[in-house]
Z-matrix of the N, CA and C atoms (Angstrom, degrees):
N
C 1 1.442
C 2 1.531 1 111.12
N 3 1.326 2 117.09 1 -19.62
C 4 1.457 3 120.49 2 179.67
C 5 1.510 4 112.47 3 -61.87
N 6 1.333 5 116.96 4 -39.97
C 7 1.465 6 120.50 5 178.57
C 8 1.519 7 109.77 6 -63.52
N 9 1.318 8 116.37 7 -41.70
C 10 1.461 9 120.64 8 178.68
C 11 1.512 10 112.27 9 -62.80
N 12 1.323 11 116.60 10 -40.01
C 13 1.471 12 119.84 11 -179.96
C 14 1.529 13 110.98 12 -68.04
N 15 1.319 14 116.82 13 -41.28
C 16 1.464 15 120.17 14 177.11
C 17 1.529 16 109.43 15 -65.11
N 18 1.323 17 116.47 16 -41.69
C 19 1.462 18 120.35 17 179.86
C 20 1.527 19 110.91 18 -63.97
N 21 1.322 20 116.73 19 -28.95
C 22 1.464 21 119.79 20 178.06
C 23 1.524 22 112.41 21 -59.90
N 24 1.329 23 116.88 22 -27.12
C 25 1.467 24 119.39 23 177.52
C 26 1.527 25 111.17 24 -67.83
N 27 1.324 26 117.03 25 -19.81
C 28 1.463 27 119.46 26 176.09
C 29 1.527 28 111.53 27 -63.76
N 30 1.324 29 116.36 28 -24.11
C 31 1.463 30 120.00 29 176.54
C 32 1.532 31 110.54 30 -60.94
N 33 1.332 32 116.33 31 -43.06
C 34 1.461 33 121.00 32 178.96
C 35 1.526 34 110.08 33 -65.66
N 36 1.324 35 116.48 34 -45.17
C 37 1.464 36 120.66 35 179.62
C 38 1.527 37 110.30 36 -61.95
N 39 1.332 38 116.67 37 -42.29
C 40 1.466 39 120.59 38 179.35
C 41 1.528 40 110.67 39 -64.80
N 42 1.312 41 117.50 40 -40.21
C 43 1.462 42 120.81 41 178.32
C 44 1.527 43 110.73 42 -62.15
N 45 1.318 44 116.83 43 -41.08
C 46 1.475 45 120.39 44 177.57
C 47 1.521 46 110.46 45 -64.31
N 48 1.329 47 117.63 46 -42.74
C 49 1.474 48 120.99 47 178.86
C 50 1.524 49 110.67 48 -62.21
N 51 1.318 50 117.44 49 -41.89
C 52 1.470 51 121.10 50 179.08
C 53 1.522 52 109.87 51 -63.89
N 54 1.323 53 117.20 52 -46.21
C 55 1.465 54 120.86 53 -179.84
C 56 1.524 55 111.20 54 -61.86
N 57 1.335 56 116.80 55 -43.47
C 58 1.465 57 119.93 56 177.41
C 59 1.520 58 111.31 57 -60.04
N 60 1.307 59 116.40 58 -43.54
C 61 1.465 60 120.77 59 -179.44
C 62 1.523 61 110.71 60 -63.43
N 63 1.315 62 117.25 61 -46.01
C 64 1.469 63 121.13 62 -178.92
C 65 1.524 64 110.74 63 -64.23
N 66 1.318 65 116.88 64 -46.94
C 67 1.466 66 120.53 65 -177.55
C 68 1.525 67 111.10 66 -65.66
N 69 1.332 68 117.37 67 -44.79
C 70 1.465 69 118.92 68 -178.05
C 71 1.532 70 111.43 69 -67.22
N 72 1.320 71 118.12 70 -35.64
C 73 1.468 72 119.31 71 176.92
C 74 1.521 73 111.38 72 -72.20
N 75 1.329 74 117.82 73 -37.03
C 76 1.466 75 121.71 74 -179.20
C 77 1.520 76 111.13 75 -63.26
N 78 1.336 77 116.45 76 -42.41
C 79 1.455 78 120.32 77 -176.55
C 80 1.524 79 113.12 78 -96.19
N 81 1.332 80 116.81 79 0.95
C 82 1.453 81 121.20 80 171.22
C 83 1.519 82 116.13 81 73.57
N 84 1.301 83 118.58 82 24.86
C 85 1.461 84 119.32 83 174.48
C 86 1.515 85 109.20 84 -124.39
N 87 1.306 86 115.46 85 155.38
C 88 1.459 87 121.14 86 -178.39
C 89 1.520 88 109.40 87 -121.04
N 90 1.307 89 115.74 88 141.51
C 91 1.461 90 121.33 89 174.04
C 92 1.531 91 106.27 90 -75.80
N 93 1.341 92 117.75 91 129.44
C 94 1.466 93 119.30 92 -178.50
C 95 1.541 94 111.96 93 -54.03
N 96 1.299 95 115.90 94 134.92
C 97 1.462 96 125.08 95 179.33
C 98 1.535 97 112.82 96 64.48
N 99 1.313 98 118.35 97 13.66
C 100 1.459 99 121.74 98 179.49
C 101 1.525 100 108.42 99 -145.87
N 102 1.331 101 116.56 100 61.97
C 103 1.454 102 121.09 101 -178.18
C 104 1.517 103 112.53 102 -73.43
N 105 1.305 104 115.11 103 -177.94
C 106 1.454 105 121.79 104 -176.68
C 107 1.529 106 112.12 105 -62.14
N 108 1.318 107 117.15 106 -38.51
C 109 1.461 108 119.94 107 179.75
C 110 1.520 109 110.59 108 -62.67
N 111 1.306 110 116.88 109 -45.71
C 112 1.466 111 120.20 110 178.83
C 113 1.528 112 111.41 111 -63.66
N 114 1.317 113 116.59 112 -41.50
C 115 1.463 114 119.50 113 179.34
C 116 1.527 115 111.08 114 -64.36
N 117 1.326 116 116.60 115 -41.91
C 118 1.465 117 119.49 116 179.25
C 119 1.526 118 111.39 117 -65.43
N 120 1.317 119 117.32 118 -40.95
C 121 1.464 120 119.92 119 176.76
C 122 1.527 121 110.77 120 -65.65
N 123 1.324 122 116.75 121 -39.04
C 124 1.459 123 120.38 122 177.02
C 125 1.530 124 110.33 123 -62.60
N 126 1.334 125 116.91 124 -39.34
C 127 1.467 126 121.16 125 178.84
C 128 1.521 127 111.20 126 -59.21
N 129 1.327 128 118.01 127 -49.91
C 130 1.468 129 118.52 128 -177.15
C 131 1.523 130 111.23 129 -70.95
N 132 1.332 131 117.00 130 -31.63
C 133 1.460 132 118.64 131 177.62
C 134 1.532 133 111.20 132 -69.26
N 135 1.325 134 117.53 133 -40.05
C 136 1.462 135 120.58 134 176.99
C 137 1.520 136 111.33 135 -67.44
N 138 1.324 137 116.40 136 -38.92
C 139 1.459 138 120.13 137 178.23
C 140 1.536 139 110.27 138 -62.71
N 141 1.323 140 115.95 139 -44.45
C 142 1.464 141 120.15 140 178.60
C 143 1.522 142 110.67 141 -62.88
N 144 1.333 143 117.29 142 -43.68
C 145 1.465 144 120.97 143 -179.42
C 146 1.525 145 110.26 144 -63.64
N 147 1.303 146 116.96 145 -43.00
C 148 1.464 147 120.93 146 178.19
C 149 1.519 148 110.60 147 -59.25
N 150 1.312 149 116.85 148 -47.03
C 151 1.464 150 121.47 149 -179.70
C 152 1.528 151 111.21 150 -64.65
N 153 1.322 152 116.82 151 -48.83
C 154 1.464 153 120.11 152 -174.88
C 155 1.527 154 112.17 153 -67.66
N 156 1.321 155 117.84 154 -33.71
C 157 1.454 156 120.02 155 -178.84
C 158 1.527 157 112.49 156 -82.57
N 159 1.329 158 117.39 157 -13.37
C 160 1.462 159 121.23 158 179.05
C 161 1.515 160 113.50 159 -100.84
N 162 1.318 161 118.47 160 -21.66
C 163 1.467 162 119.92 161 -170.39
C 164 1.531 163 112.63 162 -62.46
N 165 1.321 164 118.71 163 -38.08
C 166 1.459 165 120.58 164 178.45
C 167 1.518 166 111.89 165 -65.08
N 168 1.330 167 116.13 166 -45.81
C 169 1.472 168 120.19 167 178.35
C 170 1.521 169 110.52 168 -63.54
N 171 1.318 170 116.93 169 -38.91
C 172 1.466 171 120.21 170 179.09
C 173 1.522 172 111.21 171 -64.60
N 174 1.325 173 117.12 172 -38.20
C 175 1.459 174 119.12 173 -179.71
C 176 1.528 175 111.60 174 -68.34
N 177 1.325 176 117.10 175 -43.56
C 178 1.465 177 120.35 176 179.53
C 179 1.529 178 110.64 177 -62.36
N 180 1.323 179 117.06 178 -37.87
C 181 1.471 180 121.46 179 -178.74
C 182 1.522 181 112.90 180 -86.22
N 183 1.328 182 117.16 181 -1.56
C 184 1.463 183 122.91 182 -176.74
C 185 1.526 184 111.21 183 59.73
N 186 1.321 185 116.20 184 38.67
C 187 1.460 186 121.89 185 -179.93
C 188 1.527 187 111.39 186 -101.99
N 189 1.320 188 117.28 187 8.82
C 190 1.453 189 121.57 188 -179.81
C 191 1.536 190 109.38 189 -87.89
N 192 1.316 191 115.17 190 168.72
C 193 1.460 192 120.34 191 178.14
C 194 1.515 193 108.56 192 -69.86
N 195 1.312 194 115.71 193 130.26
C 196 1.460 195 120.86 194 -178.76
C 197 1.521 196 107.51 195 -139.59
N 198 1.308 197 115.92 196 133.05
C 199 1.462 198 121.37 197 176.61
C 200 1.518 199 106.59 198 -111.28
N 201 1.323 200 115.34 199 103.46
C 202 1.458 201 120.98 200 -173.22
C 203 1.530 202 113.86 201 -101.98
N 204 1.321 203 117.49 202 23.42
C 205 1.463 204 119.01 203 -178.82
C 206 1.522 205 112.11 204 -60.04
N 207 1.311 206 116.72 205 -39.28
C 208 1.468 207 120.67 206 -176.65
C 209 1.525 208 112.31 207 -71.76
N 210 1.323 209 117.63 208 -26.79
C 211 1.465 210 119.67 209 -175.21
C 212 1.527 211 113.20 210 -117.41
N 213 1.319 212 117.81 211 9.26
C 214 1.465 213 120.09 212 -174.28
C 215 1.528 214 112.96 213 -62.31
N 216 1.310 215 118.00 214 -28.02
C 217 1.467 216 120.71 215 -179.38
C 218 1.529 217 113.61 216 -99.72
N 219 1.326 218 115.91 217 4.23
C 220 1.468 219 120.25 218 -179.83
C 221 1.526 220 110.19 219 -80.89
N 222 1.296 221 115.26 220 158.18
C 223 1.467 222 120.93 221 176.32
C 224 1.524 223 108.77 222 -72.77
N 225 1.331 224 117.79 223 159.25
C 226 1.468 225 119.94 224 176.73
C 227 1.532 226 112.79 225 -56.30
N 228 1.309 227 117.01 226 -35.53
C 229 1.464 228 120.35 227 179.21
C 230 1.538 229 111.09 228 -65.85
N 231 1.321 230 117.06 229 -42.57
C 232 1.470 231 121.02 230 177.67
C 233 1.519 232 110.36 231 -64.52
N 234 1.327 233 117.04 232 -42.03
C 235 1.471 234 120.72 233 177.45
C 236 1.529 235 110.53 234 -61.36
N 237 1.323 236 116.14 235 -39.54
C 238 1.461 237 119.75 236 179.10
C 239 1.526 238 110.73 237 -64.05
N 240 1.318 239 117.28 238 -41.10
C 241 1.470 240 120.67 239 177.64
C 242 1.525 241 110.84 240 -62.94
N 243 1.318 242 116.50 241 -44.54
C 244 1.470 243 120.19 242 179.46
C 245 1.524 244 110.40 243 -61.96
N 246 1.323 245 116.07 244 -45.16
C 247 1.471 246 120.87 245 178.74
C 248 1.527 247 110.68 246 -61.31
N 249 1.315 248 117.33 247 -44.32
C 250 1.461 249 122.15 248 -179.96
C 251 1.529 250 111.11 249 -60.46
N 252 1.317 251 116.26 250 -48.81
C 253 1.466 252 120.24 251 -179.42
C 254 1.533 253 110.55 252 -63.38
N 255 1.320 254 117.36 253 -43.92
C 256 1.470 255 120.45 254 -179.42
C 257 1.526 256 111.71 255 -65.23
N 258 1.311 257 117.06 256 -37.87
C 259 1.464 258 119.41 257 176.77
C 260 1.524 259 111.60 258 -64.66
N 261 1.328 260 115.90 259 -42.90
C 262 1.468 261 119.92 260 -178.29
C 263 1.523 262 112.75 261 -72.12
N 264 1.323 263 116.86 262 -35.29
C 265 1.468 264 120.53 263 -175.71
C 266 1.526 265 112.27 264 -88.01
N 267 1.327 266 117.27 265 -36.19
C 268 1.466 267 119.46 266 -173.85
C 269 1.531 268 113.77 267 -111.00
N 270 1.320 269 117.43 268 -59.73
C 271 1.466 270 120.82 269 -170.08
C 272 1.520 271 113.01 270 -67.36
N 273 1.308 272 117.79 271 -47.59
C 274 1.462 273 120.96 272 -177.93
C 275 1.536 274 111.88 273 -63.20
N 276 1.340 275 119.26 274 -50.68
C 277 1.472 276 118.25 275 177.41
C 278 1.535 277 112.84 276 -61.74
N 279 1.329 278 117.04 277 -37.49
C 280 1.466 279 121.35 278 178.79
C 281 1.525 280 110.28 279 -58.41
N 282 1.331 281 116.43 280 -50.08
C 283 1.466 282 120.45 281 179.99
C 284 1.520 283 111.60 282 -63.08
N 285 1.312 284 116.91 283 -43.12
C 286 1.465 285 119.79 284 -177.82
C 287 1.523 286 112.00 285 -64.76
N 288 1.319 287 117.16 286 -41.47
C 289 1.471 288 120.28 287 178.21
C 290 1.519 289 110.37 288 -65.63
N 291 1.337 290 116.78 289 -45.93
C 292 1.463 291 118.90 290 -179.33
C 293 1.523 292 112.33 291 -66.51
N 294 1.317 293 117.00 292 -37.10
C 295 1.465 294 119.31 293 176.35
C 296 1.524 295 111.21 294 -63.82
N 297 1.321 296 116.75 295 -40.18
C 298 1.460 297 121.27 296 179.55
C 299 1.527 298 111.05 297 -62.66
N 300 1.316 299 116.77 298 -51.57
C 301 1.463 300 119.87 299 -177.86
C 302 1.524 301 112.62 300 -77.96
N 303 1.321 302 117.12 301 -30.80
C 304 1.458 303 120.66 302 -178.61
C 305 1.517 304 112.95 303 -67.35
N 306 1.323 305 116.72 304 -33.82
C 307 1.459 306 119.67 305 178.83
C 308 1.531 307 110.14 306 -61.99
N 309 1.305 308 116.86 307 -43.23
C 310 1.456 309 121.38 308 177.93
C 311 1.530 310 110.97 309 -66.25
N 312 1.313 311 115.72 310 -38.83
C 313 1.465 312 123.10 311 178.60
C 314 1.534 313 110.07 312 -58.78
N 315 1.333 314 116.91 313 -49.25
C 316 1.461 315 121.51 314 -179.79
C 317 1.530 316 110.97 315 -69.31
N 318 1.331 317 117.18 316 -39.62
C 319 1.459 318 121.03 317 -179.55
C 320 1.522 319 111.34 318 -62.77
N 321 1.317 320 116.75 319 -44.69
C 322 1.476 321 119.56 320 179.46
C 323 1.524 322 111.29 321 -63.41
N 324 1.327 323 116.98 322 -36.22
C 325 1.470 324 120.38 323 177.63
C 326 1.528 325 110.26 324 -64.80
N 327 1.324 326 116.79 325 -37.80
C 328 1.471 327 121.65 326 178.68
C 329 1.526 328 110.60 327 -67.51
N 330 1.333 329 115.80 328 -49.27
C 331 1.465 330 121.00 329 -175.08
C 332 1.528 331 111.16 330 -64.96
N 333 1.317 332 117.26 331 -40.82
C 334 1.464 333 120.57 332 -177.30
C 335 1.521 334 113.19 333 -85.30
N 336 1.330 335 117.13 334 -6.41
C 337 1.463 336 119.53 335 -178.19
C 338 1.518 337 112.01 336 67.14
N 339 1.323 338 115.76 337 34.65
C 340 1.460 339 121.10 338 -176.37
C 341 1.528 340 111.11 339 -58.61
N 342 1.297 341 114.45 340 136.07
C 343 1.457 342 121.80 341 175.86
C 344 1.516 343 108.87 342 -132.02
N 345 1.281 344 114.90 343 -168.79
C 346 1.456 345 120.63 344 179.59
C 347 1.528 346 110.49 345 -63.74
N 348 1.316 347 116.17 346 150.44
C 349 1.467 348 120.16 347 175.16
C 350 1.522 349 110.63 348 -74.39
N 351 1.311 350 116.30 349 -20.86
C 352 1.465 351 121.27 350 177.41
C 353 1.526 352 109.08 351 -80.85
N 354 1.304 353 115.70 352 140.04
C 355 1.460 354 120.06 353 179.66
C 356 1.529 355 111.52 354 -64.26
N 357 1.324 356 117.18 355 -26.60
C 358 1.464 357 120.77 356 -179.52
C 359 1.521 358 112.32 357 -104.17
N 360 1.350 359 116.80 358 14.90
C 361 1.461 360 121.00 359 -178.13
C 362 1.514 361 112.95 360 -85.98
N 363 1.310 362 115.15 361 -175.91
C 364 1.457 363 122.02 362 -177.91
C 365 1.531 364 111.55 363 -80.64
N 366 1.320 365 116.42 364 143.20
C 367 1.471 366 119.51 365 173.24
C 368 1.526 367 109.96 366 -82.99
N 369 1.284 368 117.50 367 -175.79
C 370 1.465 369 124.88 368 171.45
C 371 1.531 370 113.00 369 58.87
N 372 1.295 371 116.59 370 57.35
C 373 1.468 372 121.33 371 179.67
C 374 1.533 373 111.50 372 -65.74
N 375 1.328 374 117.04 373 -15.40
C 376 1.461 375 119.92 374 179.30
C 377 1.530 376 111.62 375 -66.33
N 378 1.325 377 118.88 376 -25.69
C 379 1.464 378 120.82 377 -177.91
C 380 1.531 379 111.32 378 -64.15
N 381 1.342 380 120.01 379 -53.36
C 382 1.471 381 117.67 380 177.97
C 383 1.530 382 112.68 381 -64.15
N 384 1.326 383 116.87 382 -32.36
C 385 1.463 384 119.06 383 178.54
C 386 1.523 385 110.86 384 -67.59
N 387 1.316 386 117.39 385 -38.44
C 388 1.461 387 120.87 386 177.82
C 389 1.529 388 110.93 387 -69.92
N 390 1.321 389 116.66 388 -37.46
C 391 1.476 390 119.81 389 177.01
C 392 1.523 391 110.10 390 -64.14
N 393 1.323 392 116.60 391 -39.14
C 394 1.461 393 120.32 392 177.62
C 395 1.530 394 109.95 393 -62.27
N 396 1.300 395 115.94 394 -41.61
C 397 1.468 396 120.89 395 178.70
C 398 1.534 397 110.82 396 -64.49
N 399 1.314 398 116.78 397 -43.26
C 400 1.459 399 121.40 398 178.44
C 401 1.535 400 110.64 399 -63.78
N 402 1.325 401 116.42 400 -40.30
C 403 1.467 402 120.57 401 176.73
C 404 1.520 403 112.24 402 -62.44
N 405 1.321 404 116.48 403 -38.67
C 406 1.464 405 119.89 404 176.16
C 407 1.519 406 111.29 405 -65.87
N 408 1.328 407 116.06 406 -37.18
C 409 1.464 408 119.51 407 175.77
C 410 1.527 409 110.45 408 -63.00
N 411 1.341 410 117.32 409 -43.40
C 412 1.463 411 120.49 410 177.49
C 413 1.523 412 110.99 411 -62.57
N 414 1.327 413 116.92 412 -37.99
C 415 1.466 414 119.90 413 176.78
C 416 1.528 415 110.25 414 -64.72
N 417 1.322 416 117.47 415 -40.42
C 418 1.467 417 120.97 416 177.21
C 419 1.537 418 110.89 417 -61.32
N 420 1.316 419 116.99 418 -41.36
C 421 1.466 420 120.70 419 176.75
C 422 1.528 421 109.85 420 -62.73
N 423 1.331 422 117.06 421 -42.01
C 424 1.467 423 120.96 422 178.98
C 425 1.525 424 111.03 423 -64.00
N 426 1.317 425 117.16 424 -42.82
C 427 1.465 426 121.47 425 178.32
C 428 1.527 427 109.93 426 -62.02
N 429 1.329 428 116.51 427 -41.78
C 430 1.464 429 120.69 428 178.25
C 431 1.530 430 110.99 429 -62.54
N 432 1.323 431 117.03 430 -40.71
C 433 1.468 432 120.73 431 179.01
C 434 1.525 433 111.09 432 -64.69
N 435 1.332 434 116.38 433 -43.37
C 436 1.464 435 119.77 434 179.24
C 437 1.528 436 110.04 435 -67.57
N 438 1.329 437 117.44 436 -38.76
C 439 1.467 438 120.34 437 175.78
C 440 1.519 439 111.16 438 -59.54
N 441 1.316 440 117.05 439 -42.53
C 442 1.463 441 120.61 440 179.10
C 443 1.529 442 110.43 441 -62.71
N 444 1.324 443 116.60 442 -43.62
C 445 1.473 444 119.67 443 177.94
C 446 1.523 445 111.39 444 -62.62
N 447 1.327 446 116.16 445 -41.88
C 448 1.468 447 119.73 446 -179.97
C 449 1.524 448 111.05 447 -64.28
N 450 1.314 449 117.12 448 -41.22
C 451 1.475 450 120.80 449 179.70
C 452 1.524 451 110.26 450 -63.79
N 453 1.326 452 116.44 451 -42.33
C 454 1.467 453 119.04 452 177.36
C 455 1.517 454 110.17 453 -64.97
N 456 1.334 455 116.93 454 -42.28
C 457 1.463 456 120.57 455 -179.82
C 458 1.532 457 111.56 456 -62.90
N 459 1.329 458 116.37 457 -40.74
C 460 1.467 459 119.95 458 -176.51
C 461 1.529 460 113.45 459 -83.57
N 462 1.313 461 117.70 460 -36.48
C 463 1.465 462 120.36 461 -170.91
C 464 1.527 463 114.52 462 -121.02
N 465 1.322 464 117.16 463 -9.57
C 466 1.458 465 120.20 464 -174.51
C 467 1.516 466 113.28 465 -79.20
N 468 1.316 467 115.78 466 176.00
C 469 1.467 468 120.41 467 178.86
C 470 1.531 469 110.41 468 -67.73
N 471 1.313 470 115.13 469 153.94
C 472 1.464 471 120.83 470 -178.13
C 473 1.523 472 112.22 471 -57.37
N 474 1.321 473 116.67 472 -32.62
C 475 1.469 474 120.08 473 -178.30
C 476 1.531 475 112.66 474 -65.20
N 477 1.337 476 117.52 475 -25.14
C 478 1.466 477 121.11 476 -179.16
C 479 1.519 478 113.57 477 -100.77
N 480 1.311 479 117.94 478 -16.25
C 481 1.469 480 120.47 479 -175.61
C 482 1.518 481 113.02 480 -60.21
N 483 1.308 482 117.15 481 -41.06
C 484 1.465 483 120.04 482 -179.82
C 485 1.514 484 112.15 483 -63.73
N 486 1.325 485 116.80 484 -36.86
C 487 1.462 486 120.80 485 178.81
C 488 1.526 487 111.90 486 -72.87
N 489 1.322 488 116.30 487 -29.57
C 490 1.469 489 120.28 488 -176.38
C 491 1.515 490 112.57 489 -86.31
N 492 1.313 491 118.13 490 -12.55
C 493 1.466 492 120.38 491 -176.00
C 494 1.527 493 110.52 492 -62.59
N 495 1.305 494 115.72 493 130.27
C 496 1.455 495 121.52 494 -179.46
C 497 1.524 496 109.58 495 -80.78
N 498 1.327 497 116.14 496 154.62
C 499 1.464 498 121.75 497 -178.67
C 500 1.525 499 112.31 498 -57.50
N 501 1.319 500 116.18 499 -41.73
C 502 1.462 501 118.69 500 -175.38
C 503 1.524 502 113.28 501 -78.81
N 504 1.323 503 118.74 502 -2.63
C 505 1.449 504 120.77 503 178.09
C 506 1.528 505 111.72 504 -90.22
N 507 1.330 506 117.51 505 -16.63
C 508 1.464 507 119.70 506 -176.84
C 509 1.510 508 111.66 507 -79.69
């Protein structure tokens, strides 16, 4: 959760970047070496970093968007089975594929010195790509933690089931 809390400070930094961009464009002046293009690219990179570094923590805490209409009347055990199957069939393979290809994506950006396509954009495009990869790794860790809890809840001894029960299963 420490990474998520530190990443939360990116919200403040992103808000400042957005305000600077809006104010400088409104009044028609640019901060030297920090024009509107750079600020806009910084905004989307900070937004992506905030999202990617928080998504794993949000999943473990069940703070992510969830539409439970289909399972709202199911028992906690049925919900756990559905969650387990969906994690194994969808979430885990998704993370593994993206981690596999994303590592190469970030590495090529580093090796080639990839920067913005705009002449006035930000350099070092490998940084947001690496942050995205790290965020996917954190999501994989979160998925693994939830899988472990689900396995204990479904198959573990009765003494541990109550401790392993997830918030959204009650």
